[in-house]
PLY file of the C-alpha trace (Angstrom):
ply
format ascii 1.0
element vertex 412
property float x
property float y
property float z
element edge 411
property int vertex1
property int vertex2
end_header
20.79 -22.18 20.92
22.37 -18.99 19.35
21.70 -16.05 21.30
21.96 -12.60 20.24
21.20 -9.35 22.14
18.87 -7.26 19.69
18.48 -3.56 20.44
14.93 -2.46 19.52
14.04 -1.27 16.10
14.41 2.54 15.53
11.33 4.86 14.97
10.21 5.16 11.32
9.77 9.03 11.82
12.61 9.26 9.24
10.86 7.59 6.57
12.35 4.33 7.62
16.05 5.34 7.09
17.15 4.12 10.24
15.22 1.15 10.36
16.65 -0.14 7.05
20.11 0.14 8.15
18.98 -1.75 11.61
17.70 -4.32 9.53
20.84 -4.84 7.15
22.93 -4.94 10.24
20.97 -7.58 11.81
20.56 -9.57 8.38
24.38 -9.34 8.00
24.80 -10.98 11.62
22.55 -13.82 10.90
19.41 -13.88 9.22
17.67 -15.53 12.47
18.38 -14.33 15.99
17.34 -15.44 19.23
16.62 -12.60 21.67
16.87 -14.11 25.25
15.94 -10.85 26.81
12.13 -11.03 25.07
12.30 -14.61 24.98
11.50 -14.40 21.03
13.05 -15.09 17.67
13.48 -12.56 15.01
13.78 -13.40 11.31
15.50 -11.36 8.88
15.83 -13.41 5.79
13.73 -14.22 2.67
14.23 -17.75 2.53
13.87 -18.32 6.34
10.57 -16.08 6.33
9.05 -18.23 3.25
9.55 -21.48 5.38
8.28 -20.04 8.41
5.12 -18.77 6.56
4.77 -22.06 4.68
4.72 -24.49 7.79
1.91 -23.81 9.98
2.28 -27.05 11.75
5.35 -25.58 13.37
4.79 -21.97 13.12
1.16 -21.30 14.12
-1.04 -18.19 13.38
-3.33 -19.24 16.21
-2.35 -16.81 19.06
-5.29 -17.72 21.50
-3.02 -19.78 23.35
-0.74 -16.71 23.81
-3.52 -14.11 24.86
-6.40 -15.05 26.74
-9.89 -14.16 25.79
-10.77 -10.62 26.93
-12.75 -9.92 29.64
-15.63 -7.18 29.06
-14.71 -4.03 30.84
-18.22 -2.63 30.32
-21.23 -4.03 31.57
-23.28 -6.31 28.85
-27.03 -6.71 29.59
-28.36 -10.42 29.78
-28.96 -11.52 26.18
-26.87 -9.02 24.73
-23.50 -9.96 22.67
-20.27 -9.71 24.83
-17.23 -7.82 23.67
-16.05 -10.04 20.70
-12.60 -11.58 20.87
-11.03 -10.56 17.69
-8.73 -13.78 17.86
-11.83 -15.93 17.41
-12.99 -16.52 13.93
-10.30 -14.13 12.45
-9.13 -15.65 9.31
-5.63 -14.50 9.70
-5.07 -16.09 13.30
-6.42 -19.46 12.21
-4.63 -22.86 11.52
-5.66 -25.72 9.43
-8.12 -27.67 9.15
-10.19 -24.70 10.44
-8.55 -22.00 8.38
-9.06 -24.07 5.22
-12.72 -24.09 5.82
-12.85 -20.22 6.56
-11.04 -19.39 3.68
-13.12 -21.43 1.35
-16.19 -19.80 3.02
-14.80 -16.35 2.56
-13.69 -17.18 -0.98
-17.17 -17.79 -1.90
-18.26 -14.31 -1.15
-14.91 -12.51 -2.20
-14.94 -13.99 -5.75
-12.65 -12.96 -8.66
-15.78 -11.82 -10.45
-16.90 -9.63 -7.64
-13.50 -7.99 -7.45
-13.49 -7.27 -11.34
-17.01 -5.95 -11.26
-15.77 -3.13 -8.54
-13.28 -1.75 -11.17
-15.93 0.94 -12.60
-16.87 1.65 -9.11
-13.35 2.31 -8.11
-12.57 4.25 -10.89
-15.73 6.69 -10.15
-14.83 6.78 -6.69
-11.06 7.79 -7.15
-12.05 10.33 -10.01
-14.78 11.59 -7.57
-12.25 12.10 -4.73
-9.68 13.78 -7.15
-12.48 16.12 -8.43
-13.15 17.38 -4.99
-9.14 18.44 -4.93
-9.15 20.11 -8.17
-8.07 23.70 -7.91
-6.97 23.70 -4.14
-3.54 25.30 -3.37
-2.65 22.34 -0.79
-4.49 19.01 -0.47
-3.55 16.51 2.41
-3.61 13.26 0.47
-4.00 10.61 3.37
-7.34 12.34 4.63
-8.46 13.47 1.22
-7.68 10.49 -1.02
-5.66 7.43 0.03
-7.69 6.71 3.38
-11.10 7.21 1.96
-11.01 5.48 -1.41
-10.41 1.72 0.08
-12.83 2.56 2.90
-15.66 3.46 0.55
-14.64 0.67 -1.90
-15.11 -1.88 0.93
-18.24 -0.35 2.08
-19.74 -0.89 -1.25
-18.20 -4.18 -1.48
-20.15 -5.29 1.81
-23.30 -3.42 0.84
-22.83 -0.78 3.40
-25.28 2.09 2.84
-23.51 5.35 1.24
-24.89 7.38 4.41
-22.97 4.86 6.68
-19.58 5.01 5.02
-18.42 8.06 6.89
-18.93 5.99 10.11
-16.88 2.99 8.55
-13.95 5.39 8.08
-14.01 6.58 11.48
-13.69 2.91 12.97
-10.98 2.10 10.42
-9.03 5.22 11.85
-9.53 4.08 15.44
-8.65 0.69 14.87
-5.43 1.32 13.12
-4.16 3.57 16.12
-5.28 1.27 18.83
-1.95 -0.50 19.32
0.41 2.31 18.20
2.68 2.01 21.06
3.04 -2.10 21.15
6.61 -3.25 20.47
7.83 -5.35 17.50
7.51 -8.47 19.64
4.97 -7.61 21.85
2.03 -9.84 22.25
-0.32 -6.85 23.39
-0.14 -5.96 19.74
-2.41 -8.85 19.04
-5.10 -7.73 20.85
-7.17 -4.24 21.26
-7.05 -2.21 24.49
-9.89 -2.21 27.08
-10.71 1.37 25.83
-11.81 -0.02 22.43
-14.73 -1.90 23.91
-17.39 0.44 23.58
-16.28 0.93 19.96
-16.30 -2.88 19.36
-19.57 -3.21 20.64
-20.97 -0.65 18.43
-19.44 -2.19 15.28
-20.22 -5.72 16.28
-24.05 -4.50 16.52
-23.82 -2.69 13.35
-22.33 -5.45 11.24
-24.19 -8.40 12.69
-27.58 -6.44 12.38
-26.73 -5.67 8.86
-25.71 -9.48 8.37
-29.10 -10.36 9.81
-30.91 -8.08 7.32
-28.78 -9.48 4.44
-29.98 -13.04 5.54
-33.63 -12.14 5.05
-33.11 -9.84 2.01
-29.90 -10.91 0.36
-28.30 -8.73 -2.23
-25.29 -8.73 -4.70
-22.66 -7.79 -2.37
-20.11 -9.80 -0.27
-21.98 -9.70 3.26
-24.83 -11.40 1.60
-22.49 -14.16 0.24
-20.83 -14.46 3.50
-24.02 -15.09 5.36
-25.07 -17.61 2.72
-21.84 -19.42 2.08
-21.37 -22.96 2.93
-18.96 -25.84 3.22
-19.63 -29.29 4.02
-22.53 -28.24 5.87
-21.50 -25.56 7.80
-21.73 -21.81 7.80
-20.06 -18.72 9.12
-20.91 -18.05 12.98
-21.70 -14.60 14.05
-18.32 -14.28 15.57
-16.77 -15.43 12.29
-18.76 -12.85 10.04
-17.71 -10.25 12.30
-14.16 -10.73 12.37
-14.04 -11.49 8.65
-15.78 -8.36 8.09
-13.54 -6.51 10.46
-10.36 -8.20 8.47
-11.69 -6.60 5.34
-12.29 -3.24 6.83
-9.10 -2.93 8.60
-6.75 -4.94 6.62
-8.27 -3.85 3.47
-8.07 -0.21 4.30
-4.75 0.39 5.86
-2.88 -1.67 3.23
-4.12 0.62 0.28
-3.68 3.70 2.06
-0.20 3.07 3.14
0.67 1.65 -0.41
-0.39 4.63 -2.21
1.51 6.99 0.29
4.54 5.18 -0.14
4.23 5.24 -3.80
4.18 8.82 -3.76
7.22 8.99 -1.45
9.21 6.79 -3.60
8.34 8.64 -6.76
9.34 11.94 -5.06
12.73 10.59 -4.48
12.86 8.80 -7.90
11.89 11.44 -10.48
12.82 9.48 -13.51
10.60 6.67 -12.37
7.54 9.11 -11.87
8.38 10.11 -15.59
8.35 6.88 -17.07
5.25 6.08 -15.44
3.45 9.21 -16.84
5.15 8.35 -20.16
3.92 4.73 -20.14
1.17 4.04 -17.91
1.42 0.30 -18.36
4.49 0.18 -16.24
2.27 1.38 -13.18
1.49 -2.26 -11.99
5.24 -3.25 -11.87
5.96 0.12 -10.06
3.55 -0.79 -7.44
5.08 -4.19 -7.02
8.46 -2.32 -6.56
6.76 -0.27 -3.71
5.63 -3.34 -1.96
8.80 -4.69 -2.06
10.81 -1.50 -1.27
8.46 -0.05 1.51
6.06 -2.71 2.65
2.86 -1.67 4.62
3.19 -4.57 6.69
6.74 -4.87 7.67
6.44 -7.88 10.13
4.90 -11.12 10.07
3.87 -12.96 13.57
4.04 -16.73 14.22
3.90 -18.69 17.52
5.88 -22.14 17.65
4.01 -25.00 18.34
7.33 -27.30 18.98
10.94 -26.95 19.25
12.38 -26.30 15.61
15.57 -25.19 13.95
15.33 -22.20 11.47
18.38 -20.64 9.80
20.70 -22.66 12.11
19.04 -21.28 15.11
17.36 -23.54 17.84
13.73 -22.30 18.78
11.78 -23.61 21.65
8.10 -24.25 21.68
5.57 -21.49 22.66
7.39 -18.42 21.74
6.80 -15.47 19.31
8.56 -15.33 16.09
8.61 -12.14 14.37
9.65 -12.22 10.77
10.67 -8.99 9.20
8.93 -8.98 5.89
10.83 -5.40 5.21
14.17 -7.25 5.70
13.34 -10.13 3.80
12.20 -7.83 0.75
15.75 -6.65 0.78
17.74 -9.87 1.47
20.67 -9.81 -1.06
20.55 -13.59 -1.77
17.25 -12.84 -3.57
17.12 -9.15 -4.93
19.99 -7.53 -7.28
20.90 -4.57 -5.84
17.96 -4.55 -3.12
18.41 -0.81 -2.17
17.86 0.36 -5.61
14.13 1.33 -6.35
13.53 -0.59 -9.79
9.95 -0.32 -11.51
10.80 -2.63 -13.89
12.26 -5.46 -11.52
11.48 -8.94 -12.75
11.02 -11.25 -11.06
9.94 -9.48 -7.81
9.42 -12.40 -5.19
8.36 -9.95 -2.46
6.75 -11.36 0.49
4.34 -8.12 1.47
1.29 -10.14 0.79
2.52 -13.05 2.79
3.23 -16.60 1.52
1.66 -20.19 1.62
-1.96 -20.47 3.15
-2.22 -17.02 4.75
-1.36 -15.25 1.23
-3.66 -11.97 1.55
-6.96 -13.14 0.05
-7.46 -9.45 -0.64
-4.44 -8.83 -2.81
-5.98 -8.54 -6.00
-8.57 -5.88 -4.70
-5.78 -4.01 -3.25
-3.76 -4.02 -6.54
-6.55 -2.84 -8.44
-7.51 0.15 -6.10
-3.55 1.19 -5.94
-3.33 0.82 -9.89
-6.38 2.76 -10.65
-5.53 5.47 -7.99
-2.00 6.13 -8.93
-2.78 5.96 -12.80
-5.40 8.64 -12.42
-3.56 10.77 -9.88
-0.17 10.95 -12.34
-2.38 11.91 -15.17
-4.28 14.69 -13.38
-1.35 16.05 -11.51
1.53 16.78 -13.75
4.11 17.72 -10.73
4.13 16.16 -7.35
5.43 18.73 -4.92
5.26 18.32 -1.08
3.98 21.46 0.82
5.63 20.07 4.02
7.79 17.08 5.29
5.78 13.84 5.43
4.45 12.47 8.74
5.02 8.80 9.14
3.38 6.32 11.52
6.15 5.22 14.07
4.64 1.86 15.07
6.87 -1.10 14.16
3.68 -2.75 12.89
2.94 -0.57 9.87
5.30 1.51 7.60
4.00 4.70 5.57
2.71 8.18 6.01
-0.25 9.43 8.14
-0.04 12.87 6.53
1.04 14.08 3.16
0.49 17.44 2.07
0.95 18.26 -1.82
1.00 21.63 -3.29
-1.81 22.32 -5.78
-1.67 18.62 -7.33
-4.71 18.06 -8.96
-5.85 19.97 -12.20
0 1
1 2
2 3
3 4
4 5
5 6
6 7
7 8
8 9
9 10
10 11
11 12
12 13
13 14
14 15
15 16
16 17
17 18
18 19
19 20
20 21
21 22
22 23
23 24
24 25
25 26
26 27
27 28
28 29
29 30
30 31
31 32
32 33
33 34
34 35
35 36
36 37
37 38
38 39
39 40
40 41
41 42
42 43
43 44
44 45
45 46
46 47
47 48
48 49
49 50
50 51
51 52
52 53
53 54
54 55
55 56
56 57
57 58
58 59
59 60
60 61
61 62
62 63
63 64
64 65
65 66
66 67
67 68
68 69
69 70
70 71
71 72
72 73
73 74
74 75
75 76
76 77
77 78
78 79
79 80
80 81
81 82
82 83
83 84
84 85
85 86
86 87
87 88
88 89
89 90
90 91
91 92
92 93
93 94
94 95
95 96
96 97
97 98
98 99
99 100
100 101
101 102
102 103
103 104
104 105
105 106
106 107
107 108
108 109
109 110
110 111
111 112
112 113
113 114
114 115
115 116
116 117
117 118
118 119
119 120
120 121
121 122
122 123
123 124
124 125
125 126
126 127
127 128
128 129
129 130
130 131
131 132
132 133
133 134
134 135
135 136
136 137
137 138
138 139
139 140
140 141
141 142
142 143
143 144
144 145
145 146
146 147
147 148
148 149
149 150
150 151
151 152
152 153
153 154
154 155
155 156
156 157
157 158
158 159
159 160
160 161
161 162
162 163
163 164
164 165
165 166
166 167
167 168
168 169
169 170
170 171
171 172
172 173
173 174
174 175
175 176
176 177
177 178
178 179
179 180
180 181
181 182
182 183
183 184
184 185
185 186
186 187
187 188
188 189
189 190
190 191
191 192
192 193
193 194
194 195
195 196
196 197
197 198
198 199
199 200
200 201
201 202
202 203
203 204
204 205
205 206
206 207
207 208
208 209
209 210
210 211
211 212
212 213
213 214
214 215
215 216
216 217
217 218
218 219
219 220
220 221
221 222
222 223
223 224
224 225
225 226
226 227
227 228
228 229
229 230
230 231
231 232
232 233
233 234
234 235
235 236
236 237
237 238
238 239
239 240
240 241
241 242
242 243
243 244
244 245
245 246
246 247
247 248
248 249
249 250
250 251
251 252
252 253
253 254
254 255
255 256
256 257
257 258
258 259
259 260
260 261
261 262
262 263
263 264
264 265
265 266
266 267
267 268
268 269
269 270
270 271
271 272
272 273
273 274
274 275
275 276
276 277
277 278
278 279
279 280
280 281
281 282
282 283
283 284
284 285
285 286
286 287
287 288
288 289
289 290
290 291
291 292
292 293
293 294
294 295
295 296
296 297
297 298
298 299
299 300
300 301
301 302
302 303
303 304
304 305
305 306
306 307
307 308
308 309
309 310
310 311
311 312
312 313
313 314
314 315
315 316
316 317
317 318
318 319
319 320
320 321
321 322
322 323
323 324
324 325
325 326
326 327
327 328
328 329
329 330
330 331
331 332
332 333
333 334
334 335
335 336
336 337
337 338
338 339
339 340
340 341
341 342
342 343
343 344
344 345
345 346
346 347
347 348
348 349
349 350
350 351
351 352
352 353
353 354
354 355
355 356
356 357
357 358
358 359
359 360
360 361
361 362
362 363
363 364
364 365
365 366
366 367
367 368
368 369
369 370
370 371
371 372
372 373
373 374
374 375
375 376
376 377
377 378
378 379
379 380
380 381
381 382
382 383
383 384
384 385
385 386
386 387
387 388
388 389
389 390
390 391
391 392
392 393
393 394
394 395
395 396
396 397
397 398
398 399
399 400
400 401
401 402
402 403
403 404
404 405
405 406
406 407
407 408
408 409
409 410
410 411
C-alpha cells in the first residue's frame, strides 16, 4: 500500500485560494493517497473519482455499517415516532438494488414535466425577491436572494403552504450548519448531532403529517406523487418519504444558494466574463457550468469500501472511508486545458459537481434552471456588481461558498 502523510486541508476563509494550492500539491504527488493517520483514502484525480463513483459494488454509499443508528436523546412517548435515522431511506446513501427502486420512485414524483412547469414560478419568485431589494443602499445577497429562492421553490414543489415557507427556510439553515466543524474524512459528518433531535422530530412530524394529508387529498405536487409512487408493488415507507423530502430541502437548497454566490464571486473577479453575459445572456448556462467546475458547492464525495481494491495504483483495504475531492478532479490537468482559467465558453466541460454514475444528482435540472433564471435576472437589473464588504465564506470542508455577501446598491 502506498502511504503518504496528508496534512489537514486549509480553511476556505480566504475564498479557497489555500485549498486550491493544497489540492494541486496533493494531486501532483499522486492522484490517490492513503493516509495511515486517519486510516482513510483521499482521491484527487478526475478519472479516479469517476471510477469510484460508478462502481457501487466496491465503493458503497451505504454508511450504515460505519455509523450505528442514533439513540434518541429525548424521551419519545409510546406510539410516537422516534428520532429519524437519516442514513435510512436516504437516496444518496443507498446502494443497488435498493437505490434503483428508490430512484425510480422519486423519478415518478420529480418528473421532467414537473420541473419544466416550475419555470414561470421560479421567474416570478426571483423577480419578487429582486423587487424587494430595489432602491436599497446595500443588500446581503445570501439572506435576501440566494437562500430564499430555492427554499421557496422546493416548498412550492412539495406543496407546502406559503405560510409555512419561513419555517422551511429555518430548517434548511439549521441543517446546513449542523456539522460545520466535521473534518474532511470524519465519519461524524454523516450524522446530525444529538442537539438536532428536537428539530428533527419537529420536521418529521410536519412532513409526515403533511404527507398523510396528501395521501387522503392528493394535489398536483411532488409530495402527492411521492406518496402515490409505486414500483413492483412497493411504495415508499414513512422513513423514506421523510428522508427524500429532507434531501430535496437540504441538497436542493444549499447547492443552488452556494452556486449563485460562487457565480457572483467569479464574475467580480472576471469582469470581462460579466460583461459578456450582459451582452449575450445565452452564455449564462455555460457560465454556470464553469462556476460548477471552478468552484463546486460540494467539494467532496464520500464512499466506503466493501472489499480490498486498487485505485490509481494505491491498494485500499475494505471498510475504510474514501474521500474524493471533486474540487480537485474538476481542476485535473489531464482533463481540463488550463484548468485554473475561468472560461465561460469551455466546451466540453465534464465536471463532476453533480456526481457521476447512479448517484448523479436527481435535482440537477431544477438547480440549473433556478440558477439560470436568478443570474440572468440579476445581471439584467444590476448594471454593476460592487461588494460593500469582503465576502464571508463557510469554513467547512464539505461545502464551498459564501454565507454572507453584501452588494452596494445592486438592483434597479
